[in-house]
N, C-alpha and C positions, 0 to 999 in steps of 0.2 A: 819963510812961508813955503809950504809944499805946493808944487805945481800940480795942476789937474792931471797932466800926463803921468806924473809919478804916482798919484793916487790910483789911477787906472791900472798901471803896471803892477803896483803892489797887490791890488785886488785880484788880478789875473794869476799872480804867483800863488796867492792864498787858495784860490779856487783850484788851481792845478795841483797844489799840494794835497788839498782835501780829496780831490778826485783820485789821486794816486793812492792815498791812504784807503779810500773806500774800495777801490779796485783790489788792493792788496787784501783787505778783510774778506771781500767776497771770494777772491781767488783762493785764499788759503783755507777758508771755511766752507767752501762749496761742497755739497754732498755728492757731487759728480767729479769724476776724474778729468782734469783739464791739462792739455798739453799745448805748448806754443812752439811753432817751428819758424825757421828763418826762410829766406828766399830759396835756399837749397833743400828745403824740406828736412832740415836737421833740427832735432829737438834742442831748444835753448832754454825752455822754462817748463815747469810743471808744478802742480800743487801736491799737498800731502795726501789727498785722496788718491791721486794717480799712483804714488808710491805704494800706498796700501793695497789698491786694487791689483796692481801688477806684481807686487812683491819685490819691487826694485828700488834701488837708491840712486844717488847722483852718478856713481861710477857706471851703473847700468844704463842710464838714460842720456846723460849729457852728450850732445853732439852726434847722437845716433840718428840715422835716417829713419824717419817715421815708419817706413815700410816694414822695419824689422819686427814691429808689433803685430803684423797681420800674417796669416798663412798666405802662401803665394797665390792660391786661387781667389782668396778674398781680396787681396790687394789688387789683383788684375781686374776683379769685378768693380772695385771702387774706382780704379783708374778709368774704367770705361764709362763712368758716370760724368766725366768731364767737369769736375768740380772747379778747376782753376778758371774756366771760362764762365761758368754759371755763377761763381762767387759764393754760393752757399748751398749746402744740402742738409736736410734735417731728418733725424730718426731713421738712420740706415741700420737695419738689423744685420749684424755681422759677428765675427769672432776675432778675439785677440789672443796673443800668446803671452802667457804669464812667465815669470822667471823660471819656474819649475817645469816649464814646458807644457803644462796643461792648458787647454783652450777654455776661454770664458765667453759666454754669450753676452753681447753688449748692444746698446743702441747708440749709434755715433752721429753726432752733428758737427759739421765742419764749416767754418767761415774763413774765407780768404781775406788777408790783410793787404791793402794797397796804400801807396803814398799819394801825395797830392797830384802827382803826374799820372796816377793810374798804374804805376808799376807795382807788381806783386812783391811784397817784402816779407811775406810769411803767412801763417795761418794759425787759427785757434781750433783745437779739437775738444769736444766735450763727450765723455764716455759715461754711460750709465749701465751698471750691471743688471742685466735682465734674465739672469740664470733662473731665478725663482719663477718669473713670468713664463719663461720658456718651458720650465718643468710643469707648471700648471697647465699651460697650453697643450703640452704633450699628453698630460693626464686627461685633459678634456677631450682631446682627439681620440685617445685610447678609449675613453668612456663612450664617446660618440660612436666609435667603430664597434665597440661591444654592443651598444644599444641597437645599432643598425643591424648587426649580425642577429641579435635576439629578435628584433622586429621582423627581419626578412625571413627568419626561420620559424616564426610564430605560425601556429595553425589557425590564426585568426586574422582577418583583414583589419588593419589599423589605418585610420585617416586622421589628419589634423587640419582644422580649418582656422581661418583668420576671423577677425571681428565681424566681417560681412558674410560669414558662413560660406566662404569659398575654400576649396581644398588647396592646401599649400604643401602638404607633405603626406606620404603614404608608404606602406611597405609593399614588398613584391607580392605578398599573398593577396593584397587588395587588388592588384592588377590581375592576378590569376583568377580570383573569385568573380570579379566583374567583367573579365575579358577585355580590359582596357589597357592602353599604353600611357606613357607619360603625357603625350599631347592631349589624350582624352581626359586626363585627371586634373592637370594643373589649372587652377583658378576656376574649376567647375563648381557651380552652386551645388552644395550637398543635397539640397532638396530634390534635385533632378534625379537622384539615385532611387527615389521612392515613388511608388504609384501615388497619385494625388490623395486618395482616401487614407493611405497609410501615413503620408506626411501630415495630413490634417490630424490624425490620431496622435502622432508624435508631438505636434504643436500643442495639443490639448494637455499634455503632461507638464507644461510650464517648466521645462528642464533648465532654461536660462535663469529662472528665479530660484529653483530648488538647488541647483548646482550639480546635480547628477541624476541619472536614472539607469538602473542596472537590470539586465535580463528581461528586456521587453521583446516579445515576439512580434516580428513585423515582416515585411517583404522588401526586396530591392530588385531593380531592373538591371540586367546585364546589357552589355553593348549590343548583343544580337537581339535584344527585345524580350528574351526569356525572363521569367520571374522566379526567384528562389526565396525560400523561407529562411530567415536569419534570426539569431538572438542578438539584440542590440544593447550595448552599454555605452553611455555617454557621460563624460566628465567635462564641466565647463572650466575654462582657464580664465583667471582674473589677474590684473596687476595689483600693485601694493595699495592702490586707491579703491580697489573693488570693482574696477571697470572690466567688463567682459572683453577679452582680447582674442578669444578663439575657443576651440573645443577639441577634445580627443574622442573619437568614436571607435568602438571595437565591434566587429561583426563576425559572428560564427555561423557558418552554413549548417542549418538544421533541417534541410530538405529531406535527407534520408531518415532522420529521426522522426520528422512529421509523417513521412510515408510509413515508417514502421509503426508509429502510433495509430495511424489510420488502419493499417493492416491488423494490428492488435484489436482495435475497436471493432473492425468488421468480423474478426475471428470470434470476439466476445459475443457480438450480436448473433453470429451464426451458431455459437455454442448455446446461447440462451434460447435461440429458436429451436435448435435440436433438442435441448432439454425440455422445452415446452412441448415439442412434438412427442418426446418420450413420455412426458406426463400424460398427454392426451391419449397416447397409445395405451399406456398402462391403465388409465381410467377406463378406456373403452374395452380393453381385453378383460379387465377385472369384472366389469359389468357383464360382458358377454359370457365369461366363464362361470361367474357366480349364479347366473340364471339357471343353466342346466344343472349345476351342482346342487342348487336348492331342490330341484326335482329329484335328483338321484338320492341325496341324503334324506330328504323328506320321505320319499317312498320307502326307502330301506327302513327308516325308523318306524313308519306306520306298519310295514309288513312284520317287523320284529315284535310289534305289539299284538300280533294275531297268533293263533295256535299253529305251530309248525313242528314238523318232525326234527330230529336232531341234525340230520344232514342239511336240511334247509336252513336251520339256524346257523350252523357253522359256515355255510356258503355265504349267507347274508352278512355275518360278522366279518368275514374276510373282505367282502365288498365294502362294508362300512369302514373298516380300517384303511383300505385303499383310498376311499373318498376323503376320509379325514386327513390322510397324508397329503393328498392333492390340495385340499383346502389349506393345509399348513404351508405348503409350498407357495401358494398364491399370497397368503398373508406375509410370509417371509419376504417375498419380492416387493410387496407394497411397503412393508416396514423399512426395508433397506432403502428403497427409493425415497421415502419420506425423510429418513435420517440423513441421507446424502444431500438432500435438498434443504436441510435445516428446517423441515416442516413438522418434525416431531415435537409436540408440546409436552413439556415436563410440568406436571401439576405440582402445586405447593399446598398440600392439604395435610391434615393430621394423619399420622401413620404409626401403627404399633408394629415396629420391626420384628420383635420376637414372635408375634402372632403370625405375621406373613411367612417367616421362615418355617415355623412349625407346620402351618397349613400346607405349604408347598411340599415339605418333606413327607408329611402324612399322605398327601395326594399321590405321591410317586412311589410310595412303599409297595403298593400292589404290583406295579410294573417290576420293581426290583425283586420282590419275592418270587415272581414267576421265573426269574433267572437264577434264583438261589443266592441273591445278593442282599445284604442288609443296608438300610439307610439309617444313620445315627446322626445326632446333632448335638452341639454344645453352644450355648448362648450365654454371653457375659451378663451376669446379673446386674452389673452397673449401668447397662443401657437404659436410658430414660424410657418410661412407659409410653410416652407419646412424643414423637418428633414431627417435623414438617418435611414432607417429600411427596414422592409419587409412588403409591403402593402398587399400582398396576404395572409400571415399568420395572420396579424392583422385582416383582413377581415374575415378569417376563424374563429377566436376566437369570434369576435363580432357576426357573423351570428349564431354561435352555441348557445351563451349565450342569445342573444335576442330572437332567435327562441324558446328556452326552456322557457323563460319568458312568451312569448305569449301562448305557448302550455298549460302552467299550470295556466294561468289567465283567468277567465271566465267573469269578468267585471272589469271596472276601466281602469287602464293605465299601460304602461311599460315606465319607465323614464330612459333615458340614459344620464349620466353626464360624462364629460371629464374635468379634472382639471390639472393644472401645479403644480407638487410637488417641483421640483427644476430645475434650469437652470444654467449651467456653460458654460465655453468656449468650452467644448467638448461634454457635454451630456445634454440631457433634459429628465427628468423623469416625465411621465404622469401617472395619476391615472384615471381608468375607472370604472364607477359604472353602473350596470344594476339592476334597482329596479322594482319589480313587486308587485302587490296586489293579488297574486294567492294563491294556496293551502298551500304554505309553506313546510318546511321539518321538520319531527320529530327530536327532539334533539338526539335520539339514532343513527340516520342515518348521522348526520352532520360529524362526524370524518372520515367516509369512503366515503363521497360523491364524491371525486375525484379518488377513486380506480376503478379498472376494474371489471365489472360483480359482483357487490355486491348485497346483498338482497334488499337494498334500490332501486337499479336500476331495479331489477326484478319486484318489486311491481308496480312501476310507469310505467314500460315498458308494463306490461300486460293491464294497464288501459289506458295509453295515447300513447302507441307505442314508437318506438325508440330502440336503441341498448344498451344504457347504456355506450357507449364508448366516447361520445362527451366531457364530462367534463374531463375525463382522458387525452384525446388528448389536450384539452385547457391547462391543467396544464403543460403538457410536453412542448408545444409550448411557453407558457409564460415564463417558466423557461429558455428555450433556448434563449429567447430574453432579458435575464438579469432581469427578473421580478419575481413576486410572485402573487398568487391568493388565495382568501379566500372567505368565505361565512358567512353571518349572516341571520338567518331565525327564524320566529315564525310560528308555525303551525296554519293555518287558517287565517293568517294575510298577509304573503308575505315573499319574500326573497330579499336579496341584495348580488349580486355577485360583488366583488371588485378585480380588478387586476391592477398591475402597470407594466410598461415597460420602460426601459431606451433606448432612441433613441440617435443616434449620432446627433451632432449639429455643424454646421459651421456658423459663423456669416455672411459670405458672401452670404449664401443661404437665409438668412432672407428676404433680399430685392429682391430676384430673383423672377421673374414672369414667369410662364410657358407660352410658346407661343402656345403650343399644348397640348391637353388632350387626352389620349388614352381612347376610349370608345369602347363598343362592336359594331362591324360594322353591324352585321346582314346581311341579303342578300342585296347586293347593290341595291339601288333603281334606280340609274342612272349609268350604267356601262360605263366607259370611252371607247372610240372607240378601243383603243389599247388592252383592256382587253376583248373585245367581240370576240366570235368565237375562244376561246382558244381550243387548241388540247391537250387533257389530256390522258395519258396512265395509266390505272389502273391495277396494278399487284395484283391479289387477287384470291386465290384458292377456296374460298367459294362462291358458286353461289348466295346465298341469299345476302351476303354482296355486291357482284357485282351489283345486281339489285338495292339495296338501294342507294349505292353511285352514281350509274349512274342516277337514277331518281332525286336525290338531285341536282346533278350538271347540268343535262340537263335543269332544270328549268331556268338556267341562259343563256341558249343558247350555252353552251360549248359542244364540240364534245368529246365523251368518247369512248376510245378503251380499251377493256378488254382482259387480258391474264391470264393464270392460274398458271404460275410458272416463275422462274427467267430465265430459258433458253429461254422461249418464248419472254421475254423482250429483251434479246440480239438479238434474231433472227429478231424481228420486227424493232429494231433500225437500222438494216442494210439496211432497205428499206424505213423507214419513220422517220420523225422528229416530236418532240412533244415540247410543251411549258412547260410542267411539268409532272413529273411521281409521282403517288401515289403508294408507295411500302409497301406491307405487308412483314413481315419477315419470318414467319413460312410457307414456301411453299416447295413443292416437287422439286427434282432435284437440284435447286439452291435456297438458302435462299435469303431474301431481302438484307442482309448485304453482302453476297458473290457477288450477282449481282451488287450491288452498287460499290464494289471494282473493279470489272472488267470494269464497265463503266468508272470509274475515271481513270483507267490506260490507257484505249483507248483514253480518252479525252486529256491526256498529249501529244499525238501524233497529234491530230486534232486541239487543242487549243479551242475547244468548251466546253460549260458547260450547262447541262440541270438541272434545279432545281429538286431535289428528296425530297419528303416528306414521312417520315415514317408514315404509317397509320396502327397501330398495337394494339393488345389487351395487349401487354406487357407494364404494367404501374407501375412497381415497382420503388423504389428509384434508380436513376442512369441510368434507361433505356433511357431516353431522351438524356442524355449526351453520352451514349454509341453509340447511333445511329448517333448523330452529329459527334462523333469522327471518325466514319467509312467513312465519306464523304457525308452524307446526309445533307440537308439544313434546314429541318423543321421536326416537329413532331406533330402528332395528335393521341390521344389515342382513342380506342373504349370503349364503344359505341360512335359513332361519334356525336360531337356537331356541327351541320351544320354551325353555325355562326363562330366557331373557324376554321373550315375547309375553309370556304370562306375567312376569314381573312388571313390565312396562305398562301393560293394560291395567293391572290391578292398582298400581301406584297412581296412575293418572285418574282413573275413575274414582278411587278413594279420595283423592285430593279434591276432585270436583264435588263429590257428595259432602265433604266437610265444609266447602265454601258455600 
């Protein structure tokens, strides 16, 4: 029978055997290199991973002092850690020398072995290769250094906050922009950088919920208390669970940009104010010049209608030409001002382009023949009979260009060509050519020929007359009619002005035939009975203008009554009736507009309606529309064109009689 002591001893032996076997398995299969030293620090045992890591075998390792594995400086550092007294050290980052002499980064842990009496009998060292970790760490440090270099050299202030919105990191530009140092920045609440109202506006953007907000204009407070304008971009940082852990803010100083924008705005406002002042000046000067021009041209026309000797007629014709040229200058200046301000209105009405071209050419033939120059034209028969465009503006461009061609041509001819460039269901593009055999244009002047008041214009204006504005006006009008204009010229041979315009086109208009053609009426040769003996009230405060208008209208047998202001108009209407009222605007007591408004209010009670024609020196863009909007029925600008005045009166009175 086995004794209990024997059973106990047998169990201890089995446990010891199992323990040794387990240690051997762990020792041999450990992923770490393990070395065992004796009391003299000589290597007495090691595992397979140690041989693999070090590239050594038994001959290299057995009975070697453990120090041979370490570079001298590393062994000295490890010795200084006093491991033998402490008994154990863990995760020492160091280097070891492999067989081929290269160094390996390792993490070393050492445990000192002692016997029952506490005497050191050896040690166990565990080595883990951390080359990859060190390489990753070096790369991370390199990336961090690069990132820091980028951040510190960025032209924007960058700040990083924690989950409590305290600043924990920033770049040097942030210190520079805010005038703060590290002590001012670290753990500072980011809200303290902003004026209260600006922070409130930032909060209202709900950036923590949306995750980001870019390019928000706001303000920040510098350390010295000054406030600067900034462009703010914010990105929220979250962990893998979606919890906010901080934010990154980028600030760009836009103080100078804002100041520049403000300067630009002020300059724009000043330019608009100057432009408005220019418009007011032009309107005022136009009115003031047109008033005496009306008297000059009117009196010349009236005198030319009388019996004169040949010398008197010649003198007055010269004066009339000069007055017409002056009026043309005024109109050119106003036209250019309107075009530059974008106030030229391009009409979209039916237009017979061939008729417009023929009429312009025929009208200028007299001028050309006086110089011994022929005007000939060629019109593409494929051009639709009716298009949609502005006949008045087309005529203006043609008159200007053909008149110039005649002016600068001393012999030969002026050729006008009109060709179809394209025709679609909606548009028709025509090309116009005005070819002359005149003096031509020097090459150096061609690039600026359509500019305003250039040296090229000054030279020709001194020799041939003119304002130098016509071509600039033509260019503006053509461009507004969806076209372009250009010139080819050879000095001493002649010039070709070529422009294209896109007209509207409707197929149903092609076969349409006009039943009536609008022509200048002139003074009616045979006045219908119902238009004879018209009673006309003339409201005009200038006595000279009264005399001119009266003498023009009395030639038709019409009875003219003159008053000097708006109040007199109202007074006389209480006692008399008139077929039409010619109303000046700038009159004392009551202006023409104010007087018209009173008349129209009273007519709402009586049911009557007397035609009122504005006859005024106000001829700026929009003046006609302004007068018609106040209740007037017609408009004639000064200086008075007698034919236009006759036509306006006849049309309005005839329309009234029909109704």
